[in-house]
C-alpha positions in Angstrom: 21.4 13.5 -6.6 19.3 13.5 -9.8 15.7 14.4 -10.1 12.9 12.8 -12.2 9.2 13.7 -12.7 6.9 12.6 -9.9 4.9 9.4 -10.4 1.9 10.3 -12.5 -0.4 7.4 -11.6 -4.1 7.0 -12.2 -4.8 10.7 -12.8 -2.4 10.6 -15.7 -4.0 7.5 -17.2 -7.5 9.0 -16.8 -6.5 12.1 -18.6 -5.0 10.1 -21.5 -8.3 8.1 -21.7 -10.4 11.3 -21.7 -8.2 12.7 -24.5 -8.8 9.6 -26.6 -12.5 9.9 -26.0 -12.4 13.6 -27.0 -10.5 12.8 -30.2 -12.8 10.0 -31.2 -15.9 12.0 -30.2 -14.9 15.1 -32.2 -14.0 13.1 -35.4 -17.2 11.0 -34.9 -19.3 14.1 -34.5 -18.0 15.5 -37.8 -18.6 12.1 -39.6 -22.1 12.0 -38.2 -22.9 15.5 -39.3 -21.8 14.7 -42.9 -23.6 11.4 -43.0 -26.9 12.5 -41.5 -28.5 15.7 -42.6 -31.0 15.5 -39.8 -28.2 15.6 -37.2 -27.0 18.9 -38.8 -30.4 20.5 -38.6 -30.8 19.4 -35.0 -27.4 20.6 -33.7 -26.1 23.3 -36.1 -29.3 25.1 -37.2 -29.9 26.7 -33.8 -26.4 28.2 -33.1 -25.4 31.7 -34.0 -23.6 30.7 -37.2 -26.4 28.5 -38.3 -29.0 31.2 -37.7 -27.1 34.1 -39.3 -25.3 32.5 -42.2 -27.1 29.2 -42.8 -26.6 25.6 -41.9 -24.1 24.9 -44.7 -21.7 27.5 -43.4 -22.3 26.2 -39.8 -21.4 22.7 -41.1 -18.2 23.9 -42.6 -17.2 26.0 -39.6 -18.1 23.2 -37.2 -16.2 20.7 -39.2 -13.1 22.9 -39.3 -13.3 23.7 -35.6 -13.8 20.1 -34.4 -11.0 18.7 -36.7 -8.6 21.4 -35.4 -9.6 20.7 -31.8 -9.1 16.9 -32.4 -5.7 17.5 -34.0 -4.6 19.7 -31.1 -5.8 17.1 -28.6 -3.8 14.5 -30.6 -0.7 16.6 -30.2 -1.4 17.0 -26.5 -1.8 13.2 -26.2 1.6 12.7 -27.9 3.1 15.3 -25.5 1.5 13.5 -22.5 3.0 10.2 -23.6 6.4 11.9 -23.6 5.6 13.5 -20.2 6.2 17.0 -21.6 5.3 20.0 -19.3 3.4 21.8 -22.1 0.9 19.0 -22.8 -1.5 19.6 -19.9 -1.3 23.3 -20.5 -2.2 22.7 -24.2 -5.2 20.6 -23.1 -6.4 23.4 -20.8 -6.0 26.0 -23.5 -7.8 24.0 -26.3 -10.6 22.9 -23.9 -11.4 26.4 -23.0 -11.1 27.6 -26.6 -13.4 24.8 -27.7 -16.1 25.7 -25.2 -15.9 29.4 -26.3 -16.2 28.5 -29.9 -19.1 26.2 -29.2 -21.0 29.2 -28.0 -21.2 30.4 -31.6 -22.0 27.0 -33.1 -24.6 25.5 -30.8 -27.7 26.5 -29.0 -27.3 26.7 -25.2 -29.1 23.6 -23.9 -28.7 21.0 -21.2 -26.3 19.2 -23.5 -24.2 22.3 -23.6 -24.1 22.3 -19.8 -22.9 18.7 -19.8 -20.0 19.5 -22.1 -19.2 22.6 -20.0 -18.9 20.3 -17.0 -16.8 17.8 -19.1 -14.5 20.8 -19.9 -14.1 21.7 -16.2 -13.2 18.1 -15.4 -10.6 18.1 -18.2 -9.1 21.4 -17.0 -8.9 20.2 -13.4 -7.3 16.9 -14.3 -4.9 18.5 -16.7 -3.8 21.0 -14.1 -3.3 18.2 -11.6 -1.2 16.3 -14.1 0.7 19.5 -15.0 1.7 20.0 -11.3 2.8 16.4 -11.0 4.9 16.5 -14.2 6.4 19.8 -13.2 7.4 18.7 -9.7 10.6 16.7 -9.6 11.2 14.1 -6.9 14.6 12.8 -5.9 15.7 9.8 -7.8 17.2 6.8 -6.1 21.0 7.0 -5.8 23.0 4.2 -7.2 
């Protein structure tokens, strides 16, 4: 008897969609910061980096962080498409790291709480998908 990964179903598709939203959102956020100086002042000027080192340094740090996060999410998306065990774990790790880094970039506000809840949702769905990918089911015998 051979084994194959369990059926991943709707949860798997939702996670892939959420990853696409994160990738597009992170890249879009960086583009918006660079295109609109007022958006920089509103979001980056109040965080720890913006207050202590200036908005220009916060812009550079925020850009680097978000582009790295988007790249890691893209790698995780590729891993999910190949149904690799490490992909959901990578999503969990980068999501938690992203929230931790956001503490030094942004002022804690209701928007920060929204993104914290989004992170919890990503982590829970990723863990659910990880368990499904990891659990083999008997394949049909020929």
